[in-house]
RODO-2510 file (C-alpha; in nm, 4 decimals, decimal comma):
residues 113
     n   res          X          Y          Z
     1     x     2,9521    -5,5989    19,7106
     2     x     3,2141    -5,7780    19,9156
     3     x     3,4928    -5,9943    19,7747
     4     x     3,3125    -6,2967    19,9191
     5     x     2,9900    -6,2063    19,7383
     6     x     3,1805    -6,1682    19,4127
     7     x     3,3497    -6,5043    19,4651
     8     x     3,0112    -6,6636    19,5311
     9     x     2,8734    -6,4999    19,2193
    10     x     3,1559    -6,6427    19,0108
    11     x     3,0896    -6,9898    19,1466
    12     x     2,7146    -6,9804    19,0938
    13     x     2,7354    -6,7938    18,7614
    14     x     2,4510    -6,5561    18,8283
    15     x     2,2846    -6,4589    18,5050
    16     x     2,1250    -6,1466    18,6496
    17     x     2,2262    -5,8934    18,9121
    18     x     2,0403    -5,5981    19,0616
    19     x     2,2231    -5,3268    19,2542
    20     x     2,0016    -5,0587    19,4040
    21     x     1,9638    -4,8390    19,7080
    22     x     2,0966    -4,4989    19,6061
    23     x     2,4428    -4,6361    19,5247
    24     x     2,6913    -4,3627    19,4227
    25     x     2,9778    -4,5737    19,2926
    26     x     3,0358    -4,9278    19,1739
    27     x     3,2910    -5,1729    19,3063
    28     x     3,5619    -5,2707    19,0587
    29     x     3,4887    -5,6335    19,1492
    30     x     3,1666    -5,6034    18,9492
    31     x     3,3626    -5,6081    18,6233
    32     x     3,4852    -5,9624    18,6938
    33     x     3,1302    -6,1022    18,6679
    34     x     3,1650    -6,1511    18,2937
    35     x     2,8996    -6,4246    18,2818
    36     x     2,6186    -6,1774    18,3625
    37     x     2,3548    -6,1382    18,0943
    38     x     2,1375    -5,8810    18,2755
    39     x     2,2448    -5,5942    18,5000
    40     x     1,9988    -5,3646    18,6775
    41     x     2,1647    -5,0468    18,8066
    42     x     1,8507    -4,8335    18,8002
    43     x     1,7283    -4,6061    19,0806
    44     x     2,0697    -4,5134    19,2164
    45     x     2,2793    -4,1969    19,2406
    46     x     2,5403    -4,2922    18,9828
    47     x     2,6965    -3,9863    18,8214
    48     x     2,9271    -4,1881    18,5951
    49     x     2,9692    -4,5350    18,4555
    50     x     3,3306    -4,6522    18,4296
    51     x     3,4628    -4,7643    18,0891
    52     x     3,5287    -5,1044    18,2504
    53     x     3,1590    -5,1832    18,2116
    54     x     3,2547    -5,3061    17,8638
    55     x     3,4217    -5,6063    18,0313
    56     x     3,0699    -5,7424    18,0843
    57     x     3,0642    -5,8600    17,7230
    58     x     2,7788    -6,1107    17,7717
    59     x     2,5227    -5,8503    17,8803
    60     x     2,2074    -5,8460    17,6721
    61     x     2,0145    -5,6209    17,9157
    62     x     2,1481    -5,3106    18,0912
    63     x     1,9267    -5,0757    18,2906
    64     x     2,0890    -4,7475    18,3946
    65     x     1,7587    -4,5602    18,4361
    66     x     1,6947    -4,3075    18,7132
    67     x     2,0516    -4,2153    18,7948
    68     x     2,2444    -3,8889    18,7603
    69     x     2,4340    -3,9701    18,4435
    70     x     2,5405    -3,6767    18,2270
    71     x     2,7553    -3,8805    17,9898
    72     x     2,8306    -4,2385    17,8953
    73     x     3,1639    -4,4042    17,8213
    74     x     3,2369    -4,4664    17,4533
    75     x     3,3236    -4,8240    17,5521
    76     x     2,9504    -4,9004    17,5765
    77     x     2,9719    -4,9319    17,1995
    78     x     3,1868    -5,2436    17,2467
    79     x     2,9047    -5,4275    17,4242
    80     x     2,7785    -5,5776    17,1003
    81     x     2,5580    -5,8400    17,2704
    82     x     2,3288    -5,5717    17,4165
    83     x     1,9687    -5,6008    17,3037
    84     x     1,8130    -5,3656    17,5588
    85     x     1,9728    -5,0488    17,6964
    86     x     1,7613    -4,8365    17,9291
    87     x     1,8861    -4,4840    18,0005
    88     x     1,5565    -4,3240    18,1050
    89     x     1,5466    -4,0379    18,3570
    90     x     1,9105    -3,9294    18,3509
    91     x     2,0733    -3,5999    18,2505
    92     x     2,2099    -3,7150    17,9158
    93     x     2,2320    -3,4569    17,6380
    94     x     2,4525    -3,6510    17,3955
    95     x     2,5067    -4,0207    17,3321
    96     x     2,8441    -4,1625    17,2318
    97     x     2,8813    -4,2119    16,8579
    98     x     3,0094    -4,5631    16,9348
    99     x     2,6593    -4,6774    17,0362
   100     x     2,6015    -4,7081    16,6620
   101     x     2,7974    -5,0357    16,6774
   102     x     2,5257    -5,2017    16,8870
   103     x     2,3687    -5,3800    16,5910
   104     x     2,1706    -5,6238    16,8071
   105     x     2,0095    -5,3447    17,0106
   106     x     1,6306    -5,3719    16,9939
   107     x     1,5307    -5,1300    17,2718
   108     x     1,6928    -4,7994    17,3642
   109     x     1,5106    -4,6204    17,6468
   110     x     1,5628    -4,2429    17,6549
   111     x     1,2461    -4,1034    17,8126
   112     x     1,2493    -3,8425    18,0885
   113     x     1,5152    -3,5830    18,1677
***
């Protein structure tokens, strides 16, 4: 995502963003899109999610399915607006204790690997 695309996103206040195509890392500019309510990061090659994801405090939907995640940042527990968190088909063995703070969470997807 280029700086111009981020600037355009800020102006138009996208509610939803999908990033796909075997992406291995995420641009730090993504964390400035705090107005997002839905983020689709599924079907990539992400091995880690930076703690800065918690800056997206308006997210109600986060799809991290079908990546290469082995762990999650504890900061995910600060995303108290989340209602749906999809983690299907990753390599997760343990979830952060802090996810217990997601009181509005209605769906937690953990199928697969």
